[in-house]
C-alpha positions as CSV (number, residue, x, y, z in Angstrom):
1,M,110.2,153.9,152.0
2,Q,110.5,157.6,150.9
3,G,107.1,159.6,150.5
4,A,105.3,158.0,153.2
5,G,105.6,160.9,155.8
6,K,107.8,159.2,157.8
7,T,109.7,162.5,159.2
8,T,106.5,164.5,159.4
9,T,105.1,161.5,161.5
10,S,108.0,161.6,163.7
11,G,107.2,165.3,164.7
12,K,103.6,164.3,165.0
13,L,104.4,161.3,167.5
14,A,106.9,163.8,169.5
15,K,104.1,166.2,169.8
16,L,101.6,163.6,170.9
17,L,104.1,162.2,173.6
18,H,105.1,165.8,174.7
19,E,101.3,167.2,175.1
20,K,99.3,164.2,175.9
21,E,101.8,162.1,177.8
22,K,104.0,165.0,179.3
23,K,107.0,163.2,178.1
24,R,110.5,165.0,177.4
25,V,111.2,164.2,173.9
26,L,114.5,164.5,171.9
27,L,114.3,164.2,168.0
28,V,117.2,163.1,165.8
29,S,117.4,162.6,162.0
30,C,119.7,159.7,160.7
31,D,118.8,160.3,157.0
32,I,122.0,161.4,155.6
33,Y,121.1,160.9,152.0
34,R,117.9,162.6,151.2
35,P,118.7,166.6,150.7
36,A,117.4,168.8,153.7
37,A,116.0,165.7,155.6
38,I,117.8,166.7,158.6
39,E,116.7,170.4,158.2
40,Q,113.3,169.5,157.8
41,L,113.2,167.6,161.0
42,Q,114.9,170.5,162.8
43,T,112.5,172.8,161.4
44,L,109.5,170.7,162.8
45,A,111.3,170.5,166.1
46,Q,111.4,174.0,166.4
47,Q,107.9,174.7,165.1
48,L,106.7,172.2,167.8
49,K,109.2,173.4,170.6
50,I,110.8,169.9,171.0
51,D,114.3,169.3,171.4
52,F,116.5,168.5,168.6
53,F,120.0,166.7,168.4
54,V,121.8,168.3,165.7
55,S,123.7,165.9,163.0
56,N,125.0,166.5,159.5
57,N,125.2,164.6,156.3
58,N,128.9,163.7,156.7
59,Q,128.4,161.5,160.0
60,N,127.5,158.0,160.0
61,P,124.0,157.1,160.7
62,C,124.9,154.7,163.7
63,D,127.3,157.5,165.2
64,I,124.4,160.0,164.9
65,A,122.1,157.6,166.7
66,L,124.3,156.6,169.6
67,A,125.4,160.1,170.1
68,A,121.8,161.2,170.3
69,L,121.2,158.1,172.8
70,A,124.0,159.4,175.2
71,Y,122.7,163.0,174.9
72,A,119.2,161.9,175.8
73,R,120.4,160.1,178.7
74,T,122.5,162.8,180.2
75,H,120.0,165.5,179.7
76,H,117.2,163.6,181.2
77,H,114.9,163.0,178.0
78,D,112.2,160.4,178.5
79,V,111.9,159.6,174.8
80,L,114.1,159.6,171.9
81,I,112.7,159.3,168.5
82,V,115.1,158.3,165.6
83,D,114.1,159.1,162.2
84,T,116.0,156.9,159.9
85,A,116.5,157.1,156.2
86,G,113.9,156.1,153.6
87,R,114.7,154.4,150.2
88,L,112.8,154.2,146.7
89,A,113.0,150.6,146.8
90,I,114.0,147.9,149.3
91,N,117.5,146.8,148.9
92,T,120.4,144.8,150.6
93,A,122.2,148.1,151.5
94,M,119.2,149.8,153.2
95,M,118.4,146.8,155.2
96,E,121.7,146.2,156.5
97,E,122.2,149.9,157.5
98,I,118.7,149.9,159.4
99,Q,119.7,146.4,161.1
100,Q,122.9,147.8,162.4
101,L,121.1,150.8,163.7
102,H,118.7,148.4,165.5
103,E,121.2,146.5,167.1
104,A,123.4,149.6,168.2
105,L,120.2,151.2,169.6
106,D,118.4,148.4,171.0
107,P,115.1,150.2,170.9
108,V,111.9,150.0,173.0
109,E,109.9,150.6,169.9
110,T,110.6,149.8,166.2
111,I,107.6,151.4,164.1
112,F,107.3,150.8,160.5
113,V,105.9,154.0,158.7
114,V,103.5,153.2,155.6
115,D,101.5,154.9,153.3
116,A,97.9,153.7,153.1
117,M,97.4,155.2,149.7
118,A,100.0,152.5,148.4
119,G,97.6,150.0,148.9
120,Q,98.7,146.4,148.5
121,D,102.3,147.7,147.9
122,A,102.2,148.9,151.4
123,A,101.5,145.6,152.8
124,T,104.0,143.9,150.6
125,T,106.6,146.5,151.9
126,A,105.6,146.2,155.4
127,K,106.2,142.4,155.3
128,A,109.7,142.8,153.9
129,F,110.5,145.2,156.8
130,S,109.1,143.0,159.4
131,E,110.9,139.9,158.1
132,A,114.4,142.1,158.5
133,L,113.4,143.8,161.9
134,P,111.6,143.1,164.9
135,L,108.9,145.4,164.3
136,T,106.7,146.5,167.2
137,G,104.0,148.4,165.5
138,I,103.1,150.1,162.2
139,I,101.8,153.8,161.6
140,L,99.5,154.0,158.7
141,T,99.7,157.5,157.0
142,K,97.5,159.5,154.5
143,L,94.2,157.8,155.8
144,D,92.4,161.3,155.0
145,G,92.4,160.1,151.4
146,D,90.1,157.2,149.9
147,A,92.2,154.3,150.9
148,R,90.4,153.9,154.4
149,G,90.5,150.2,155.2
150,G,92.2,147.9,152.7
151,A,96.0,148.7,153.6
152,A,95.0,148.5,157.4
153,L,93.8,145.0,156.9
154,S,96.6,143.8,154.7
155,V,99.3,145.3,156.7
156,R,98.1,143.8,160.1
157,H,97.4,140.3,158.2
158,L,100.7,140.1,156.6
159,T,103.0,141.3,159.4
160,G,101.2,140.2,162.4
161,K,102.2,143.5,163.8
162,P,99.6,146.0,165.5
163,I,98.7,149.2,163.9
164,K,99.4,151.8,166.6
165,F,98.6,155.2,165.1
166,I,97.3,156.5,161.9
167,G,98.0,159.7,160.1
168,L,94.6,161.6,159.1
169,S,96.1,164.7,157.7
170,E,99.3,166.9,157.0
171,K,98.7,169.0,160.2
172,L,101.0,168.3,163.0
173,N,98.2,167.3,165.3
174,G,96.8,164.9,162.4
175,L,97.9,161.6,164.4
176,E,95.6,159.4,166.4
177,A,95.8,156.1,168.3
178,F,94.5,153.3,166.1
179,H,91.2,151.8,167.1
180,P,90.0,149.0,164.8
181,E,86.2,149.2,165.6
182,R,86.4,153.1,165.0
183,M,88.0,152.4,161.8
184,A,85.4,150.1,160.8
185,S,82.8,152.6,161.6
186,R,84.2,155.1,159.3
187,I,84.2,152.5,156.7
188,L,80.8,151.7,157.1
189,G,79.9,155.4,157.0
190,M,78.8,155.7,160.9
191,G,81.4,158.1,161.9
192,D,83.7,158.0,164.8
193,V,82.0,160.0,167.5
194,L,84.4,158.8,170.3
195,S,87.6,160.2,168.5
196,L,85.5,163.5,167.8
197,I,84.7,163.8,171.4
198,E,88.6,163.3,172.1
199,D,89.3,165.9,169.7
200,V,87.2,168.3,171.4
201,Q,88.5,167.7,174.9
202,R,92.1,168.3,173.6
203,G,91.1,171.3,171.5
204,I,89.1,173.2,173.6
205,N,90.3,175.8,176.3
206,Q,88.4,174.6,179.5
207,T,88.6,178.4,180.9
208,E,87.3,180.0,177.8
209,A,84.6,177.1,177.6
210,E,83.4,178.1,181.2
211,K,83.5,181.6,180.5
212,L,81.5,181.4,177.5
213,A,79.0,179.0,179.3
214,R,78.5,181.6,181.9
215,K,77.8,184.3,179.5
216,V,75.4,182.3,177.7
217,K,73.7,181.3,180.9
218,F,73.2,184.9,182.3
219,G,71.9,186.3,179.0
220,Q,75.2,188.2,178.1
221,A,75.9,189.1,174.4
222,F,77.8,186.9,172.4
223,D,80.3,189.0,170.7
224,L,83.0,188.6,167.8
225,N,85.9,188.1,170.4
226,D,83.7,185.0,171.4
227,F,83.4,184.0,167.9
228,K,87.1,184.3,167.0
229,I,87.9,182.1,170.0
230,Q,85.6,179.4,168.7
231,L,87.0,179.7,165.2
232,S,90.6,179.4,166.8
233,Q,89.7,176.3,168.9
234,M,88.1,174.8,165.9
235,R,91.3,175.2,163.9
236,Q,93.3,173.6,166.8
237,M,91.1,170.4,166.5
238,G,92.2,170.2,162.8
239,G,89.3,172.2,161.0
240,M,85.9,171.4,160.0
241,S,87.2,169.0,157.5
242,A,88.8,166.8,160.2
243,L,85.7,167.1,162.4
244,L,83.3,166.1,159.5
245,D,85.1,163.1,158.9
246,K,84.1,161.7,162.1
247,L,80.4,162.6,161.8
248,P,78.1,159.9,160.5
249,S,77.6,160.3,156.7
250,Q,74.0,161.2,157.1
251,L,74.8,164.4,159.0
252,S,77.8,165.3,156.8
253,Q,76.7,164.1,153.3
254,N,75.0,167.6,152.5
255,V,78.1,169.6,153.3
256,T,80.7,169.7,150.3
257,S,84.4,170.2,150.6
258,T,84.2,173.6,149.1
259,Q,81.6,174.6,151.7
260,M,84.0,173.5,154.3
261,D,87.3,175.0,153.1
262,D,89.3,175.4,156.3
263,R,91.2,178.5,154.8
264,I,88.0,180.5,155.2
265,M,88.5,180.0,158.9
266,H,91.9,181.7,158.5
267,R,90.3,184.6,156.8
268,N,87.7,185.1,159.0
269,E,90.2,185.3,161.8
270,G,92.1,188.1,160.0
271,I,88.9,189.9,159.3
272,I,88.0,190.1,163.1
273,N,91.8,191.1,163.8
274,S,91.4,193.9,161.5
275,M,88.5,195.3,163.7
276,T,88.9,197.5,166.6
277,S,88.1,196.3,170.1
278,L,85.0,198.3,170.3
279,E,83.7,196.7,167.2
280,R,84.4,193.3,168.2
281,S,82.4,194.0,171.6
282,N,79.6,195.8,169.5
283,P,79.1,194.2,166.1
284,E,76.1,196.2,165.4
285,L,78.4,199.3,165.1
286,I,79.8,197.8,161.9
287,K,78.3,199.6,159.1
288,A,79.3,200.3,155.3
289,S,82.3,202.5,156.2
290,R,83.5,200.5,158.7
291,K,83.1,197.3,156.5
292,R,85.3,199.0,153.9
293,R,88.0,199.9,156.2
294,I,88.0,196.4,158.1
295,A,88.2,194.9,154.4
296,T,91.1,196.9,153.5
297,G,92.9,195.8,156.6
298,A,92.4,192.4,156.2
299,G,93.2,192.1,152.4
300,V,89.7,190.8,151.4
301,Q,86.7,192.1,149.8
302,V,83.6,193.8,151.6
303,M,81.7,190.7,150.8
304,H,84.0,188.5,152.9
305,V,83.4,190.9,155.8
306,N,79.4,190.5,155.3
307,Q,79.8,186.6,154.9
308,L,81.7,186.8,158.2
309,L,79.0,188.6,159.8
310,N,76.0,186.6,158.5
311,Q,77.8,183.6,160.1
312,F,78.3,185.5,163.4
313,E,74.7,186.3,163.5
314,Q,73.6,182.8,163.1
315,A,76.1,181.7,165.9
316,Q,74.6,184.5,168.0
317,K,71.1,182.9,167.5
318,M,72.2,179.3,168.3
319,M,73.8,180.9,171.6
320,K,70.6,182.3,172.3
321,M,68.7,179.0,171.7
322,F,71.3,177.4,174.1
323,A,70.3,179.9,176.8
324,K,66.5,179.0,176.4
325,G,67.4,175.2,176.3
326,G,66.3,174.7,172.6
327,A,68.6,171.9,171.8
328,G,66.2,170.5,169.1
329,K,66.2,173.7,167.0
330,I,70.2,174.0,167.5
331,M,70.6,170.5,165.6
332,R,68.0,171.4,162.9
333,S,69.9,174.6,162.3
334,I,73.5,173.6,162.9
335,K,74.2,173.1,158.9
336,G,74.1,176.9,158.5
337,V,76.0,177.8,161.6
338,L,79.3,176.0,161.0
339,P,82.2,178.3,160.9
340,G,84.1,178.4,157.6
341,R,81.0,177.6,155.4
342,R,80.9,179.8,152.3
């Protein structure tokens, strides 16, 4: 159905297969009806550096799909993802077209993308599609909202098909494999620590992490260059809001959405980029006149520079605790050290 995030999900799935499974992926759009649908997927493919098969609104969807399949085979792609057209309502013409596409392609996977926020309507729609097509699985999108479990349970029950992935944000890394026990844990407010660990493993640059660990171990100063790397890696993991969502509620309940605005992380990176290499390596040099120059260069106010420096000082203290083995102290003080907090 339109509005479920099907095209964006196609891009997310391509990214996941390319980066995690090391597959060579080709994307193609057969949506000749929605304005700019083909251009949207092409833009996503360029952004993700994924191969894209060019089509246009004057072509027949089956012709597009078969041409893309032939191209994928001759150019040694491992996976072809075909983004089909969505509709505003279930109708005969829609079902006939998608059945023809399925017959022509004979796909290994036929995934139905459904909006978790649609509630019971999502399950009803999924059931209609499962009766028309031999679905192999379902992707639930928009699970970053309040609808956390109802749609998942209903869709699985009515279709008998497994939920394979869940979309947790609009960001292109916001697609995860679905684990029922982890979803149950989130619904009960117990968090999802296993998914959090996986996010950290994917997002952290091992070389940079080892370099920082050596600095901490040997008592070398944690500077703003290191802090910027931490901010960048945090952003790659989906930002603080995505990480907090996987923590048990008793650890995250005192942190509000305004405190964890991920836009602040972007702002802080911009502020650090406005500093000279000398200032980043020696933050103690940053006094009033330098703060004004940095603020002007970053397009922010001086108070924002002060906020960044305060957060950096707290992070410095935490690194010193690490060097001294004070893990207990770190856990007690961590709420004030999270990057991006106001």
